[in-house]
N, C-alpha and C positions, 0 to 999 in steps of 0.2 A: 634588404636593408629597410625598405619601406615598412614591412610588417613588424620589425623590431622597434621602429620609431613609433608606430601606432600603439604597440604593446606598452612602451615606456610612457607615452602620453596618456594612455588609458589608465595605467597604474597610478600615475600622478593625480589624474582627475579623481579617481576613486578615493585616494588618500585625502585630497582636499574636501571632498564631499563628506567623507567620514569625520574628519576633524571638525567640520562646520556643524556636524549633527543634522545633515539634511537627508532624512528619509531612508538611508541605508544602514543596515546593521550587519556587521561582519559575522561570518560563520566560521569557527575554528581559529586556531592560532596563526595559521599561515595566511589568513586574509585572502584566500583564493576564491572563496565564494561569499556572496552577500545576499541579503534579502531585503525587500522593502519594509519599512515600518508598517505595521499592520493597518493603521489608518490610511496611510498613503496607498497601500495595496488595495484596500476597499474602494477608495476613490477612483483609482485607475480601472478596477474591474467594473464598477458601476458606469463609468464613462464609456468603457469598451462596449458594454451591453447596450447602452444608449445609441452608440454610433453603428454598431455591427449587428446587434441583436442577440438574444439569449441563445439561439441555436449555434451561433458562431463561438460564443463563449464556451458553451459545452464541448464543441468540437475541439477547441484549443486546449481545454482541460484533458480531453482524451489523448490528444497528441503529446502534451506534456507528460502524462502518465506513461505513455509508451516509451518516450525518450528516457525518462527517469528509470523505468524498469530495465530497459536495455543496458543501462549504466549501473545496474546493481544498486540502485537507490530506492529500494522497495518501500521503506518508510515514507519517503517523500512521494512516491507514485500513487500510493493508495488514496490519499485525500483528493488528488486530482482525478483519479478514476471515479471516486464517489461524486465529485463535483460535476463530472460529465453527464451525470444522471442516466447513464446506461447501466441498468441494474446488475448485470452479470460481469461487467468489466472488472470491478475491484475484487470479486470473488475468484474470477479466473486468474487474476494477478497473484493472489495469495496462493492459490492452488499450485501455480507454476513454481513458486519459491518455497513452499512449506517443507518439502522433502529435503531440500538442501539445508534449510534451517534446523530441521530435526536432526539431520546427520551431524550438524555442528553444535548441537544442544543449546541452541539459541531460544530457549523457552520463553524468556521475557518478550522477545521480538514477536514470537508466534502468538503469544497471548495478547499483545498490543494489536497485532494485525486482526485477529479474530474479533477483538473488542470494537474495532472500527467499522466492521461489516455489519449490515442489518442482520438481525438474528435469523430471519427467514433464509437468508443466503447460506449461513453456517448450517442450519438445520436441514437444508435440503441438498447437501453436498457431502457424500461419504468421506472424501479426502479431508475436508474441513472438520467434520465431525471427529474423525480419527485423530487429527491434530488436536482438537479441543480435549479429547479423552486423554491423550499423552500428557498435556499440560496439567489436567486435573489430577491424573495419577501421580505425577511428580510433586504436586503441591499437597498431596495427601488428602485431596478432597474426594473421599471414597464414595460418598452418597451421589455426588454430582458425576463422578466417573461412571458409576453403575447406570445412572439415568441416561448418560450420553451413549454408553455401549448399547443399552436397549433401544434407543433412538436409531443408532446405526444399524443394528440388526433389522429393525422394522423397515428402514429405508432400503437395505439390501434385499429385503424379501419382496419389494415392489419393483417397478419399472427400472429404477436406478441400478438395481443389482443384476438385471438382465442385459443391460446395454454393453457391459464389458466384463465377461465372466472371469478373465484372468485378474483384472483389478479387484473384482468382488472377492475372489478367493484370498488375494493378498490382504485386503482390508479385513476380512473375517479372521484370517490367521493372526494379524497384528493386534486385533481387538481382544483376542482371547488370552 
């Protein structure tokens, strides 16, 4: 009973805050999720960094990214992974979800994810280069596709291709 009362009270408070225009912006029609106004969010992050330090802020971003990814909110997880300033975190996140997105033909999502990553992360990872090649092929970007496949071949000829022979053969087969 107490948790129901808390839920009802919380919902009423969120509705009052929203009606008053105080810092919260609803996400979606069901008003189940909210985000802070970007200026208020910036203020809170700056204050957190002052109180706890930049390392703690990066750690919290990494935790937020992991939670969001665990709940299949990849689009939301990637910016937190990047904000954590752990170079490989965002790339690994995209790698974990790109096959599923390819299977579901979510090309726009894949293109968006790859665009968020630093180029060196994409260029140094066979799975991400292959995803980029698929998007380019589907967009009819034949020159870019050929260059990406060449980059993938060169990458697979080096140490990246020797670390996992099964994956390397699958990537090569998919790229041809």
